N, C-alpha and C positions, 0 to 999 in steps of 0.2 A: 656422641651425644646428639640428640635430635635437634634440628634447627627450631628455634622457639616460634617462628612464624609459619611453620608447616604443620597443618593439622594431621591428626592420626589417620593413617591410610586404612580405614576400616573397609570391610566388604560392603557392597551395595545393599541398602536396606530392601530393595525390590528384587534382589537376586533370586531368592527362593521362589517367589511367586512366578518369576519368569522361567526358571529352569524346570519347574514342576508343571508348566503348561497352564497355570491358572491366571496368567495375565490376559486381560480381555482387550485384544486389538480390534480395530474397526471391522476387519473381515470375520471376526468371531461373533458379531452381533446377529441375533436371530429373532424372528417373530413368527407366530403361528401362520400368519397370512402373508409372509414375505414374498414379494415379487422380485424379479431380477432384470437388470438393464444391461444392454451391451451397445457399445458405440459403433456406428458406421462412419468410416473415415474416408476422406477424399483420396483418389489415386492420381491426382495432378497437383502441382505446386502453385500454379497461377492460372487465373481465368475466372470462370463463373459456372455455376450449375445451371444447365438449360432445361433439365427435366429430372424428376425423381419418380420412379415407378415403385410404389410401396404396396400395390395390390396383393402380390404373392405373399409378401411378408405378413400383411394384415390377415390373410386367410390361413396362415400356417397354424398348426395346432399350438394352443397355449398362449399365443401372442395376444396381449392386452391392448397395446397401443404402439404406434410408430409416430415419433415426434420429429418434425423437420422444421426448417425455417418458414414453411408455408402454413403451419398450424401451431407453432410455438407461441406462448404468451410473450408479451413485450418484456424484454429484459433491459435493464437500465445500466448506464455507466455510472460509476461512483463519481461524486463531485471532485475527488482528488484521487486519481489512479496512479500517481507517481510511484507508489511503493509496492502495492500488493495485488492489484486487480487487473488482469489482462482484459482485453475487449470482451464483452459478453458473447456467448455462443449463439448460433442459429439466429442471427439478426438480418441475414440477407443471403443472396446467392453468390457473393464474391468469395473466391478461394485465394488465400494468401500463403498457404504452405501445404506441402504433401502431408497427409495424415490429419488434416483439419476435420473436425466432426461435422458431418452433414446430416446425421440422423441418429436417433436413439430408439432402440427397439426394447420394449418392456414385455416380459412374458412370465408365465407361472414358474418356469425353471430356468436356470442358467443355460442349459443345453437348448431349450426351445428359443430363448432370446438369441443365442448364438446362431442358430439356424435361421431365425427370422432376419437377423442382420445380414446373413449371406444372401438372402433373397431380395434385398433392396437393390434396385438398379438405378444408377446415377449416370446422366449424360452431361458432358462438360464442353464448354467452349474454351479451348486451351490457349494460353499465351506463353511466351518464352519466360521461364523463371529467371530471376536474378538471385544467385546464391553465393557469389564470390565477393569477398570484401574489397577486391581490386576492380570490380566491374565498373567500367567508365560511365555507365548510365545510372548507377545507383544513387539514390537520394542521400545526401549527407545532412545530418542534423548537428550543427556545430555548437560546441560548448553547451550541451544540454543540461549540465549540472551546475553551471556557474563556477566551474573549476578552473577557468582561465585566470589563473591567479599567479602571484609571484612577487618578486621584489628586484629592484635594480634594472640596469640596462643590459639585458642578456646578449643582444646582438653585438653591442660594442665590446662587452667583456669577452665574448667568444673571439671576436676579430683580433683582440689584443693579447689573447692567451698564447704563451710560448708553446704549449702542447695542447693539441685538440684531438678528441675522439668523436667520430660521428658514425653511428651504425643503426641499422634497422633490425628489429627482432620480431618474431612471430610466435604466437601461441595458438594451439588448435582448440576446436570445440571439444569440451569434455561434457559428459552426461553423468548426473549425480549417481544414478543406479543404486539406491538403497536396497537392502535385501528384501524387504517386504513390498510387494506391489501396492500402489495406492488404491484405497477403496473408500467409498462413502455409503453409509446406510442412512436414509432419510425417512422420516415418518411424520405425518401431520395428525394432530388432534384438534379438529376445528381450525382455528387460525394459529395454533401453536405448532411450531416446527422444531423437531429434535433431530440433530445431525450428529452421527458418529463419523469422524473424518480423520484422515491422515494429514493433520495440520500441525504446524509448529507453533501456532498461535490461536487458541480457541477464541480469545477476545476479538482478535482481528478478523477471523473468519466470520464470526457473528456479525460484525459491522459490515463486512463486504457482502454477505448474503442479504442483510437488511437493505443495503443500497441497491443491489441488483434486483431484488424482488419487490422493492418499495414497500417494505414491511417494518414496523417498529422493532427496534432491537430487543425489547423485552418480550417479544413473542418468539424469539429464536434462542435455542440452546445448542451449543456445540460441545461435544465431548471427545476428548483425545487423551485418555490417561496413559496410553502406551502407543509407541510408534516403532515400526520395524525399520528404523533408519530414515534419514532425511537429507542430511548434508546441505540443507538450504532449499531443497525442492518443496518443502512444506511451508515456505514463507509467503507464497502467493496463493490466492484462492482460485483454483483452476476450474476450467469449464465443467469437468465431470462432476464436481461438487455441486455446482449450480444445477446441472441437468438432473442429478439424482433427486434434488428437491422438486424440480419441475415435474419429473416423471411420477414421483410419489403423489403429488397433488392431482395429476391427470388421472391416475388409475385408482385413487382413493385407498391406497394400501402402502405399507412400508416397502421401500425399494432399496435393493443393494446393487451397487455398481462397482465392479472391480476391474482395474486396468490390467491388460496383458503386459508382458515384458516389452513387447514391441511398441505398445502404446505408451509405455513409460518413456520412450525415446522421443515421442512427439507431443506429449501432453502435460508434462510437469517440469518444463524448463531445462536449462543446460547452462554451462559456463560459455559465454560467447567467445569466439576467436578474436584475436587482436593482431594489429600491425602497429609497431611502436618505433618511433625514431628518437634516439637519445643523442644529444650533443653535449659534450663536457669539455670545458676549458680548464687548464691547470697551469700552475707554475712548475718549473723543473724540479722543485723540491716536494712536489705532490700536494700543493694547496689548491683546492678547487676554487676557481674564480667565476665560473659560469656553468649552469646546468639547465638544459632545455629538454623537456620531455613532452612529446605529442603522441597521443594514442588514438587509434581508430579501433572501434569494436562493432560487431554486427548487432542489429536489432531487427525484429520482425516488423512486418507492415502493420501500421496502425496501432502499435503497442507503445507503451512508455515504460522504461525500466531505468532505475537510477543507481548505477554502480560505477564509480569513477575508477579509472585505471592509472592515469598519470599522477594522481594525488600523492602517491607514495614519495615522489621526488620533492614535494614541497616541504617535507619535514625530515628527510632522510639524512642529509649531510649539510654541514656548515658551508655556505657560499654567499657572497654578497649579491649575486645575481642568479635568480631562479625563476623558471617559468614552467607551467604545466597546463596542458590543454587536452580536452577529450572531444572526439568526434564520433558520432554514431552513424553507421551505414545501414540503411534499410534494405533488407533482402528477404526473399521468399523462404524463410525458415520458421519453425515453431518459435513461440515466444520464449526468450531466454529468462533466466531467473538467477537467484543466488546459488552459488556453489561454493562450498567451504573456502573462506578467505576471498570473498567476491571482490574482483577488481585488484586487490592487493596481490593476489597470487600471480596474476599476469604481470602487473606493473613491477613488482619486485624482481621478477626474472630479468626483465630488460634492464632495470637500473643496476642490479648487482653484477650482471654480465658486463655491462658497460664499465663499471668500476674496475672489474678484473682486466678488461682490455686496456684501461688507462694505466693500471699498475704494470702491465707487461710493457707498454710503451715507455714508461718511465724507468723500467728496470727496478721496480720497487716491490717489496713483499706486499701482497694484497692485504694482509692483516694490518701492516704498518700504515698503508694508505688510508684505511678506514679509521684507524685510531687518530691519525693526523687530522682527519676531517670530521671528527666527532662533533655533533652540534650540542653545545651546552645550553642552548636556548632554541626556541623555534626559529628557523632561519627567516621566515616571512614575517611573523608577528612580533618577534623579539621577546615573547613570553618565556618565563622559566618553566621547565617541566615540573609537574607535581612530584615526580620521581622518575629517575632514568638511570638504570644500572647497566646500560648497554656495554660500557667499557669493561665492567666486571664480567659480563657475559663473554666478551672476547677473551679475557684473561683465563677464565675458568675453562671455557671450551677449548682454547688452544692447548692448555696444559693437559686436560684429559685426553685430547686427541693425539697429542704428540706432534703438533704443527712444526716445532723447531727441527724435526727430522726431515722436513721437506727440502729436497734439492730444487731450486727454482727453475732450472732449465726444463722445458718441455721434452718428453720422451726420455728423461734421464733416469727414471726410477723403474726398476723391473723386479719381478719375482719369478725367477726362471725366465721363460720366454714371454710371460704376461706383462703388459704395460701397466704400470701403477700410477695413478694420479691423485693428488690432494687438491681439493678445492674448498672454498669457504664463502660464506655470505653473511651479511648482517640483515636484520629484519626488525620491523615493528608492525603493530597493528593498531588501528584507531580504537579508542574506547569511548563509549557514550553512556550517558545516564538517561534511561527512559523512566517514565512515570510507572509506578507499580503500587499495588495495594495488597495487604495480607491481613488475615484475621487469625487470632489465637484464642482458643477456648481451653481453660483448665477446668477439669471435672472434679467432682467431690472425691473420686478415687485417687486423685493426684496425678492423673495422666493429662496430657495436652494434645489437642488437635490443631494443627496449623494448616490454613487453607489459602490458596491463591490460584487464580485461573491459569497461570503459566504451566507449561508442560515440560516433561523430561523426554527429550528425543533420543535418549540413550547416553547422554553425557554424564549423568550422575547427579542431576539436580535434586531428585528425591533424597539422596543420601546427604549431600552437603547442606541442604536446608534443614534436614533433621538434625544434623550435627550442630548447626548454628543455633537452632532453637533450643536444643538440649543445653548448650553452653549458656545462652542468655537467660534461660529459666532455671538453670542448675538442676535439671532433671536427668535421670538416667536415660540413655539413648532409647532403650526399649519402652520408655514411658511417653515417647513423643511419636505422633503419627502425622505424616505429611499427606495432604490431600490436594491434588492438582488436576489439570487437564479438563476443566469444566468451566465454560464461560459464565455460568451462574454464580461462580465464586468471585471474590474481589478481583477487579481488573488487573491484568498483567500483560507485559509486552510479549512478543513472540520470542521463542528460543532461537536466537540467531545473533550473529555479530559479536559473540562473546559478551553480550550485555545483560543476560538474564540473571546471572549470579549476583552481580552488583546491584541490580535493580530490586530483585526479590529479597536479597539479603538485607538491603537497606530498609525495605518495607517491614520485614520481620523484626529487624532491630527496633524500628519505631513502635511496632505493635507490642513488643515485649515491654518497652518502657511504659506505654500506656496501660498495659495490663497490671504491672506492678503498682502504678499510680492508682488504678481502680481498686486493687486490694487495700492499699493504704487509705483510700477514701472510705472504704467499707469499715475500717477499724478506727477511723479518726477519733471518734468519741466513744469507742468501745472500752469500758472499764476492765473487761476481762482480757484484753490483748496487751501484751508487752510492747506492741508496736503503736499503741495509742499516741496520736499526735505527731507521729514521725512523717517526714517528707521524703521524697525520692533521694534527696542528697544525703539523708541520714542513714540509709540502709544499703545492704548488699544482698545478693542471693547466694545460697550455698546449700547443697544437699536437699533440694526441694523445699527450702525454707527461705523466708524473708527475715533477715536478722539486722539488728542495729549495729552500726559501725562502732559505737562507743563502748558498749558492754557485751555485745554478742548475743543478747536476748532476742528471741524471735519466735516464730511459729510457722508451721507448714501451710501450704495452700489448702490442704484437706481440713485442717483444724479451723481455719477461718471460714471456709464454706459451710462446714458442718454446724458451727456455732450460729451462723447467720441463716441457717436453713435454706441454703442455695445449692442447687445441683451443679451449677457451673458459673463461671464468670468469663466474659468475652470482651476483647478489645480489638480494635483495628488500627492499623498504621499504614502510612503511605510514604513513598519517596517520589519526589517530583523531578521531572526533567527541568534543566535550566531554562528560564524564559529567554525570549529573544533579546531582552535588554540586559541579560546577565552575562558577564564575561565567562567564556568556557576555558578552563585551565587545561592546557594540552597535557594529555596523559596517554597511557596505553602500555601494553606489554611489549617486551623487547626480547630478542634472542640472537644468538650467534650459532650458525650451522657449519659443521666441518664434515666433509665427505671424503671417503677413499673409494675410488673405483678401480676395477680391474678390466682391462680391455684385451681381448684376444687379437693380436695383430693380423692374423690370417683370416679369421672368421668375422671379426668386427663385433663379436658379442660383448656387451657391456654389463658388468655386474657391480652393484653397490656392495662393497665389502664391509664398510663401517660407516656409521653416521652418528655424530655426537651433537647434541643440542644443549646449550646452556641458556636458560630462560629466566627473565625477570617478569613475574606475573603478579607482583604484589603478594598479599597474604594468600597462602595456599590452604584452603579449608580441609582438603583431603588429599594427601600426597599420592595415594593410589589412583584415584580417579583423575587427578590433574595429570599425572604421568601418562595415564592411559589416553587422555585427550591428545597430548603431544605426540605420543607414539602413533596413534591412529591418524592424526593429521600428516605426520611424516610419511606414513605408508601411502597416503593419498598424493603427497608430493613426489614420491618415487614413481608412482603411476603416471602423474602428470609429466614428469621428466622423460620417461623412457617408454611408456606403453599407451596411454589413453589418447584416443583421437576418434571423434565421431565423424564418420565420412559421409558426405552428402554428394550424390551423383550430380555433376554439373548441369546436365541437360534435362534431367527429370525432377531434381529437387528431392529425390527419395533418399532417406537414410539407408545406406548400404550395409551397415554392420550393426543393426539394432537388435542384437542378441548377445547373451553372455558367451556364446561360442565364438563370436566375431569381434566384439569389443573387448580389448585387452585390459584386464584389471590385475594389479599386483596380487600375487598369491604367496603362500608361505615360502616357496622356493626363490622368490624374488627379493625377499626381505632379510637382511642380516640382523644381528642384535643391534637394537637401537638404544643408545645411551642418552639419558636425559638427566640434567642437573638443574636445580633451582638456585637462584641467587637473589640477593636483595631482600627487602622487607615490605611491610604494608604500605599501601598508597593512601595519602591523607584525604583524597577527594571523596571517599564514602566511608561510612562507619565500619563496614566489614573489612576495609583495607585491600579489597580485591581489585584486579585489573583485567581479569578474563584471560583465558589461555587456549580455549578450544580452537580458535582460528589460527593460532600462531604456528601450528605444525607444518602447514603448507608453505607459506612465504619463506623464501630463503632456501628451501630444500631443492627445488629444480635448479636454481642458480648455482648452488654449491656443487651439485652433480655436474652441471654443464661446465663449470669452471674446472672441475676435476678431470673431465673428459679432455678438455683442452690441454691441461697439464700432462695427462697421460699420452696423448697422441700428437699434440701440436696442431690439431685441427680444431678451429673455432666453429662450433655449430650454433647458429643464432635463431634456431626455431625449436619448438617442442611439438611432439616428442622427438627425442634424438634416437635415430634408428641405426641398425647395422650398416646400411648403405652410406650413412653420413660419415662414418669413420674408416671405411675401407679405402 
């Protein structure tokens, strides 16, 4: 029998338009007089531009303009850059990373723009770049997030603990690498700017462009109905988007700017590398008495980026003394950004590996240690969780995986000559409620159109919002059409942080209530309506009709609109983020991850043989798309654990493996069957009952794999990715 809180796993409503090639991505936009722009990027990582020779480029066939810091319009910093807007491009001659844009060439064709870019000559005054997180001369920005938080006297508790573990863990730079290269098509009509962009937040990109260009927001429209993947790289408004708008205004024509794959490594963010130190104190029976987590992560020069790493330890396990601190290290690398499970992906790896080391030190089963230190309330604030089925995740995951078959001794399990390891990890991800608005229109034909500016970056938002609106209006799925990805629609947050489903779902929930109320207001004094005089508490919706609870009499939306000679009826609804004076109830999705790895003792080759996830994500609106999100995130977690590393040359600051041929990404041969199970029920903090699940696939996966590698080999690897050399 189906779980009552798991929605039907229907196919994506946008599947046919995508597989038939009819989905319009930014690169598909065309205009009769479209011009093309190509970036010219620096070949040094630190210093300044001493000369730019653009004469040959400007004289080249088809070139319309060459824009540099010497002739670019003034571009402004946003009043609050903390979340989305890197420093504006082309504001001076300073170079802060290899691949920084120093010019934009605009031409009639892409080929002509490419040739023009090749002809631009730049001279530099070079300085030695700082690219290493451990560089002694690097600037440290301490506690940039206000995350130096905790409870209790950690130092005293550590000193008094009978058992202590202290280790340092490292994670590498990862680059998002969505399938579709990012592109922007910008066009001006007088002072009105229209931008087709690879953004995960049309509302946010509109605000960022308005701030950078010093233009009113209502003069800018941003469109992003489809995106060829993002994984967080579309959460900031990058320089190429701004420069496409600048170029279009300069030449007086629409301009398309498409990044190359190499430029995707330098221009749209990355997961910053980290160095983390964990100190855990415990009693001999496995009760954690102190937990201290300090994390260093890299940040580019002059940028601001807010993604905490150590935060995961503030809420992970019960302890009377907890402390977490983050430090950012400024280096000559491109601006970082969000990458799926930002901060938590790195922080969870360190925390869960340290827990495994503590379990080994105690001679205790790693699962038992986690169960013994389950936090029934927030360890720092003392608040009760809105809902937390992590213990059920542990139980179900262990049962499905067969954890009880694990021999605890390292190197004790084999399959033939292959070493077999079992590892596990617990995980959670923060959940937040953003402000969002939605509009629902019901037409005289009985169909509904639901609109919100948020976009579907491939996670299935079109589908689950269509399902939710269908349920709330009691209309067949095929009679509901979802419209998104347009900043002119009701405001919505960006698609990221697993927060859009809860925010947009709550807004649609409110809009549907307002719409039913509008229908009832319409027939309040209508003698021909069986709903005359009814209030919202007196009715329900079923089969496209509003009916009375008492006697079942009612009528359809079409009947009401037809009788009142209306073509449609519209209502809006919104969900508001908690105010600063409102208590935030701690909530979020939870999961337990169990991994089996096989290690060749002679060759050091590591294979993930099985991976089981048991997750509590609140109400699941669509079982198929939710499972797909966890599977996809888990694939990314396997890549993070064993393959992915963006390599920067220490003396030049150049990214050495900025191609799909050199940057290792998990492919079909690297991925076993991934088993996903949902547990628990709806969360009470929002009317849809959701908690988000898209980010939950990565946290826990690298740690479970690393812990399994230790169990298989007896070698503890404290950095990612884990390579053949580490276990030989």
